[in-house]
Structures are given as structure tokens and as C-alpha cells.
N, C-alpha and C positions, 0 to 999 in steps of 0.2 A: 927513552919512552918506560911507562907505568905499563907492566901485559895485569889486569888482578883474576886470579882463579880462587872461586870459590866454590863450597859444596856443602854438603849435611853430611854427618860425620861414614866416613868408609864410604864414602863416591869419587874417592880417586884424584883428589885436587891434588895432591904433596905428587902423588910420582908420575904426572900427568906435564903440572908447573915445572921439576926439574926435569924429566926429558924437555922440554924446551927453553926454560935456564941454557941448558948442559948447550943444547942447539944452538942456541943466538949467540952467549958468549953473555950470558947475562946470570948478575948475576940471581938470586936464592933468595928471599926475605920469606921465610915459614918458621918464625916463632909461634911456640905448642905451649897450651895450658901445659898437658902432658907433664914436657919440660920444667913449666912448674911449678906444678905436681911434685915430682921427682926431685927437685930441690932441696920440695919441703920437708921431703919425706915422709910424703900421704901417697893415696892413693887418688887417682885424675874422679871421681866418683868424688869425691870428699874432698877438693881440692874446688870443686868444682859448688857445690851446695855453699860454702867458705865463703865465692863469686858472689856469690845470691845474697848475703849480707853483710857483703861489702866491698859496692859500686870503687870502688877508689882500685881493684882487682881491677877493674877490665876497664875502665879508663887509663888509666897506667901498664899495661901489657897494650890498645889501645896506642899513646901517645907512642909506643916504643916502637909502635910497626909504617908508624908516621911516619919518625923519622926514620928509624932506618930505609925506606920506598924513597925519600922526596928524595936522595940524592939520583935518579933514574936508572933507565938498562937494568930493571931488576925484573922479576918474576915472582909476584905476591897468592903466596898459594892458605888466606887461611880462612872463620866465617867473612869476616867482616870486611875483608882487604877493598874487594869493591864501594863499597860505604864509603870508609876511610883513609883511600888514600886514589890522590887524583892520578886512578889507571888512564887509560888511552886505547884501552879493549879492557875488556869486563868480561869475564868468562863466565859461566854459572856448569857446574858439571854435575846429574844426573847419572842415580840408578835405582832403580827397586830395592826399595827395603830386605829381600832380603839377599839381594844382591851384594850389597853392603855390609850384612850382618856376619855371612859366609865371610869377605875378608879380616872384621875385626877378629871374630872366631878363632879365623888360621892367625893373621897377623900376637895375639893377645895372648892366647892358649887357653880356650873360652868356648865350650858347648854352645849349639850356634840358638839357642832357647836363651841361655846367658847373656850371647851374643846379639838375641830381636830386641831385647829388652832393652838391654847395652844403648844402644843401637836410638830407641824408639825416648827411653827416659832422656838421653845426649840430647840427641833435634829437640826435643821438646824444652828443657830446660834452657838450653840455650835460644829459642826461640821467645823465650817469655822472657828473662831479661835483656834480651836486646832491646824487647820491645817496650819495653820498662827507658831500658839506660837509652836510649840513643832513637824513641819506636819507629825503627826498624826491623819489617821482616822482613825471615832471613829467610820464607819461604813462597816471596814477591818477588817475581823473577823479569820484573817490567824495567827493572834499570840498564841491564842484561846486550850487550853488543850477538849474545847464542850463548845457545844450552848446549851442549854434548850429552848427551848418552852412553855411558860410563858401561850400563849394561848390555849391549849389543855390541860395542868397538872396544879393541883391546889400545892401551894405551899409547900402545907405532899409530896405528885409524884418528887417534884423537889429539896426537900430537899432527896428525899432514892434516887433518878438518883446521881446529885451529888456527897454522900458520897458511891456509889457504882463507880464514875468515879475515888474520892480520893480512895478508897482501890485498884480500878486496878494499881493504879497509887506510887502502891507501899507507899505511904506521911501517 
């Protein structure tokens, strides 16, 4: 089984995905642009600008994602995992902008104003890139089995909700 958990910057998709993978005994498939930027020794936002100019970066990234998920029994936690994999269950994690920015500020050691700008920029840049490259609108929730609010539920509560969804769907 492949479970795809998607969400915008700071939504909690990786936290939830890690908990779910551990609970189910599944692999966690979680490649990130942050990792690729670090490998190249450049800041994340600079790497994103590079990807805007070079669509092969996204295509290679997404091909790797598909390859890693193809073996099954995994939880995929990427922006496009719900669209790029043959997921049995697709979950969208969302939270208010300020909640997401607070998480990013804490995680990446930046001020709240800077984090809000960072979150908005990443969300908008990724939406434009994915629309142009794949005609995928990451703001469209219609392909998901469920959308869960990480702004009001903590990660353990979200885990219980998602497990209930999995059981209900019969997977």
C-alpha cells in the first residue's frame, strides 16, 4: 500500500508521515528540495529559483520519488506525492498561514515576519512551477481522500484520524 501525505510549507506532512510510517512499519519516502539544496551547498530559495529555470530538476526529483514509492508499503510525504505516485490513500494536511510560519520560524531559526514571507513565497513559487510543468494545482483538494487540519489537531491526534481513514477505506 502507498499512502501519500501532501501539504504546503510547514503544514506538518513530514511529522504526520513519519509517525504513520513508524506505526504501520512502512518505509518513509521523503525526498526534499532542502536536501538537494544542501547537497549543492546553496540556500533552499536559491535552489527553488534554479528549479524555476530548469524543469529537469523537478522531473528528476519526481522520477526518483516514483521509483522509491513503486515498491509499495510506504508513506510518501512530498508536495506532489498524491499526484506522482499510485497512492492507495491520499491525505492533505493543512494549517493556517501563521501556524505554518511559526513552525518554520522555530525549525529554521528565523523571525516570524521572515517566516511568513518564506512560507508565502515557497507556496506560490511551487504552485506556479507545478502548474506550468504538470498542470497540477497544489491548492486543489479534489484528488484527496481526506483533508486534515494540523492547526487544531496535534500530530498524535492526526495519526489517529488518518488511521481511522485507512480502516474506513478498507486498506
